[in-house]
N, C-alpha and C positions, 0 to 999 in steps of 0.2 A: 410810467410809475416812478415816483421819486425814490431815490436811495440815499441813505444817510451818508454813504461814501462820497456823494456828490459835493458835499461841503468840504470834505478833505481835498478833493480835486481843486476846488476854488482856492483853498489856502496854498496848495502846491503852485498854482498858476501865478500867484502874486508874491511868492517867496523870492526874495532878492538873491538867495543862494541856492536857487532851484537846480536840481540835477535831473537827468532822465529818470522817469518813473517806471518801475516794473510792477505790474498788477498780477498778483497771484491769487489762486483760488481753485476749488474743485471745478471740474467740467460742468457746464450748464448753470453756473451761479450768476451769469449775466455780465461777464467781463467785457465782451465785445459790444453789447448793447450800451453799457455804461460809457465806454470810451467814445463810441460814435455819437451818442447823445450829447456828451460833454463837448466834443469837438464841434458839433453842429450848432449848439446853443451859445457857446462862449467864445468862438473864434470866427473870423471872416470866412475861413475855409478849413475843411478837414482833408488832410492828405493821408489817405488810408492805404496801407500796403499789407496784403495777406499772403504769407509764405506758403500756406496750404492751398489756396485757390490758384496760385501761379508758381509752380515749382521752379520756373526759370528766373524768378526774382532773385534767388540766391546768387546767381552769377554776377549780379551787379556789385556784390561785396567781395569778389575775388580781387586779388592784388592789394594795394595799400588801403588801409582803412582811414584815409584822410577825410575829415568831414566835408571840406569844400568839394572834393572830388565826388564823394558819395551824393551830396546834394545836387551836383550837376547831373549825375546819372539818373537820380530819382526824378528830377525835373523833366528830363527828356522822356523817361519811361511813362510818367503820368500825364505829360502834355501841359503841365502847370508849372509856373515859376515858384519854387520853394524858397521863401525868404523868412527871416525871423519874424517879420510882421505879417506874413501871409496867412498863417494859421497853425494848426496843431498837426504834428506828424505822428502817426500811429503805426507801429510794427506789430501786426497780429500774427499769432501762431509763430512767434519768433524763435521758439525752441527748435524749430526745424532748420534753422540756419545759425550755426555757431558763430560765424563771423559777423552776422548782423547783431547778435547778442553782445559780442565783444566790442562792436563799434560804439556801444553806449559809453564805454570808457573814454573814447577819444572825443565824443561829443561833449562829455562832461568837462574834459580838460581843455579842449581847443575851440569849442563852439557852444558855450553854455547859453548863448542867446536864443538858441532854438528850443522850442517847446516840443519835447519828444517823450512819447509814452510807448511802452511795449507790454504785450500780454501774450498768453498762450496756454493751451490745454496742457496739463501736467508739467507746467513750468517749474513747479516746486521740485519735482524729481530731477529735472535737468540741472537745476542749480545745486541740488544736494549732491549730485554726482560730479559736478564740475570742480576741477582743481585749478583752473586758470582764470575763472571769472573774477574781475577786479573788485575787491571789497572796498566799500567806501565811495565808489564812483556812481552809484545810483541810489535812488530812494525807493522804498517799497510801500505798496498798498495791498493789504490782504482783504479780498472780497469774500464775504460769507453769504449763505442763504439769507433771505429776508428775515429780519427779526420780527417778533410779534408786533412791535410798534410800527415797523414798516408795513406789515400786513394790514394793520388797522388803517393806516393812511391810504394804502393801495385799494382797499375795499370799501371806501366811503365812510370810515369812522375816524377821520382825522381829529374831530372834536374830542373823542375819547382819548386819543393819544396825547393831545395837548393837556387834557385833564390829568392824566397819569403822570405827566412830566412835573407837574407842580403840586400835586395833592400832598398834604401833610401826612407823614407816615404813622402818626398816632391818632388819626381821625378816620372813622369808617366812612366809606362811600355810601350815598343813598342806595337803598336795596335795589331799585330798578337798574341803576348804573352797574352795580356789582353783578347782578344776574345777567345783564347783557354782555358784560365782558367775559363772564364764565362761558356763555354760549359761543362767543367769538374765539375764546381759547380752545374750546372743543373743536371748532372748525379748523383752527390752526394746527392742532395736533394731528388731524387727518390730512390736511392739505400740505402742511410743512411750508418751507420757505423757498423752494426752487421757483424761479420767476415764472416759468411756463405754467406750473401748477397754480400759482397765485393768480396769474392772469385768467386762467380758466375759472377759478372760484369767483373772481371779481365779475366775470361775464356770466355768472350764474349757470355754468355748465354743471351737469349732474355729477355726483360723486364718482360714478363709474368711469367717467371721462378723465377725471383727475387721477384715478388709479391707473388708467391706461398710460397717461403721461409719465407717471412715476415709474411704471414698469419699463417704459421705453428708455428712460434715463438709466435705470439699473441695467438694462440689456447693453446700453452703450458702455457702461463701466466694465462689464464683463469682456467686451471686445477690446477695451483699452488694456486689460490685463494681458491679453494675448499679443496685442500689437506693440505695446510700449514697455513691457517688463524687461527687455534686454536679456541679460544673462540670468536673471532670476527665473524661477519656476512659476509660470503663470498659474498653475494648478494650486500652488501653495498660497499665492496671493488670494485667489478665489476662495480657498478653504477658510482663510481667516475672515475675509469679508462676509461670507455666508454664515459664519459662526456668531456674528455680532448679536443677532436677536436671541440666539440660544444662550449665550453667556449672560445677557441682560435678564433673561428669564430665571436665572439662578437666584437663590435667596440673597447672596452677598454681591452678585454681579461681577465678581473677580474674574479676570481673564486667566485661563489656565491652558497652557500649550498642550498638555496631555489630553485635553478634551477635543482637540482638533481631529486626531485619529490615534489609533493605538501606536504607542511607542514614540509619539511626537516629542521633540525636545526643543528648548528655546534656541539653542545654537543653530538648528536647522530652519527656524522660522523667523528669527529676529529681523533679518534683512527684508523679508517680505512684509513684516509688520511696519517697518520704517518706510517702505515704499508706499504703503497705503496712507501713512501719516503725511509724507511729502506730497502725495497727490491730493491731500485735503479731504480724504474720504472718511477717515476715522479720527477720533479725538482720544488721546491717552490721558488718563487721570491717575497720577501716581500716589502711592500710599505714603503717609507720614506717620511715624509712631511718636515722634517728639516734636510738637508744633511750635517751632521757634524760627525766627527770621535768620537768614533767608530760607524760605521753604525749599527752594531748589536744591540747597545743600543738604536738606533733611529727607529727601525722598528716597524710597527704597526702589532700586532699579528692577527688582524681580517681582514686585507686587504692584499691580495696577489694574485698572478697569479700562475698557475701551467703549466708546460711544460712536454712533453714526453721526455724520456731518449734518444730517437733517432728520428731524423727527418724523416728517411725512414719509421719507424714504424708508425709515426704520419700520413704520407701520405697514408699508407695502411689502417689505421683506418678510415681515412676521405674518402676513396674510390677514391682517385685521380688516374686517369687512366694513363697507360703507354704512351699513345699518347701525353700527356702533355710534355714529354721530348723533343719533336721535334717541339714544337710550340713557338719558340722564347723565349721571357721573360715571357710567360704566367704562367709558373710554379712558378716564383718569386712573382707575384702579386696574384696568386690564393689563395683563402681562406683568403682574407683580409690581406695578408702578413704574416699569422701565421707561415708558413714554415720558412720564413726568421728569424723571432724572435726566433723560436724554435732552429734553426740552431745556432744562436749566443748564446742563453742560454745554449745549450748543450756544447759548447766549453768553455764558461766562467765558468760554474759550475765545470769543471774539475780542476780549479785553485783557485776559490774563491766563497764564498756564494753569492747568487744572490739577488740584491736589485734594486728597481726602484724608481723614484721620481714622486710624484704627488702633485700639489698644492692643498691645502685643499679646495679651491673653485671649484676644478675639471676642471679648465679651461686650464691647462697646464700639460704635462706629459713628462718625459724623460725615455726611455726604460730601461736603465741599469745605475747603478752607480758603479764605481770602487774606491777602497780605495788605493790610491797610490800617495804619496807626496801631500796629500790633497784629496778631493773628485773630481773625474773625471767623467763628464757626457758623456754617450755614446748613441747616437741616431741611430736608425735603419730605413733605407729607403728601401722599396721593389723594387723601380724603380730607376730612374735617376734624379728625381727632388730633389735638395738639400735644397729647401726652407723649413723653419720651424719656426713657431711662438713660439713653446715650447722651442726650444733651445735659441732663443733670449730672451725669458722671464727668463729662468734659468740663462743665462749669466748676464742679467741686475740685477737680484736679488742677485747672489752669486759671480760673478766675478771669475770664476775658472781660474787657470793659464793655463789649457789645456782642450780641449774637442775633442771628436771624433764623426765622422759620418760615418756609414757603409752603402754603397749603391752599385749599379752596376757601378758607375763611377770609373775612374782610380785613382791612387794615386795623391793627390795634397794637398797643404796646403794653408789655407786662414786665415791669422792673427792668431786667437786663436783656430781655428778649423782645425783639420787634417782629411781629407777625406781618409778613407781606403776602398778599394774594399772589398766586403764581403768575397772573397776568402782569404784575408789576416787577418782574424779575430784573429788569434793567435798572431799577432803583438801587439794587445792591452795589452797583459800580458808581452811582452818583450821589450816594449818601441821602 
């Protein structure tokens, strides 16, 4: 299954100032598969080292972290000669060996001719907790669940993905095309973008099988909370994670610490919230009262929403049943439209930090703000009703040069508002 990140890896390979590459992302998003596939397809050989499969591998990194010495040891260990021309070197589950992670610095400084990648489960947490990891000595690639466009290509609809990449934003798609894409969008809302679930859908496995895959992934996350939370309270991490569907079912979707349990306070849960962010499991969308550039400087640290990393996992957590897939537009409006918002947040977060606007008197709200040639408001509609007091209020107050509304309606343009069908969410970032 092709991933959009593959093109980024190709650019990394040919970059004359290439540094070791660290691949980050939530567990089960396909990091290992991507690196193995890339190594097998683009290099004479793949030299793959997994620190979880062989705990003794870490002993090779004891002593000096001299690249020549490490290459000699790894060549003996693998039984293959590792040279700059021989292939790609991959350190997987590298978070289990601090010295292997730190060796990337020395490869960058002393042996940049080697093509070296590293990845690992919960690597984001390891890096967030590190005070010694050398900044500027590696490049990063963040891997996310399959986007809807990747889903189309993986499930036999590449022609529709190509069409959406080029279609004019002010011209409606033919109705049969539009209806087919809505059907596929409904499937994506249920399946989500975790590679194993997408593969099951592509193989025409029944919805109940897809749900079983998603629940197994969720069970694995719960085990991670216990195994990898370190000094933090795994119960607090789990409490926040399990609260995501409940918070998104509220009318304004705002995250409230006191809703976790009686007497809960931000100071007791903020580190656990950051743990989930670093693990790539939740997406934080910060509130902005005054939409001016730079948005990061305008966000309110105490007012925010949180979304799940994957809309399919959110549906599994919420207990949305497979039968919803065949009940018209019910899946879009279910759960007060939270699946729709999560779908958009999931796609935007792969390109930009998330922010939303709320008037300080709480009478108007815009779902997302983009920072692109000024501040661009983006409104999300679960159904086909385009009317919105909040968008009119925002436009009246700030006169944006452009604005977008995502809904189940076809492409169309109305003065300063462009209506994009939800299945074309990626066009928000490509104009």
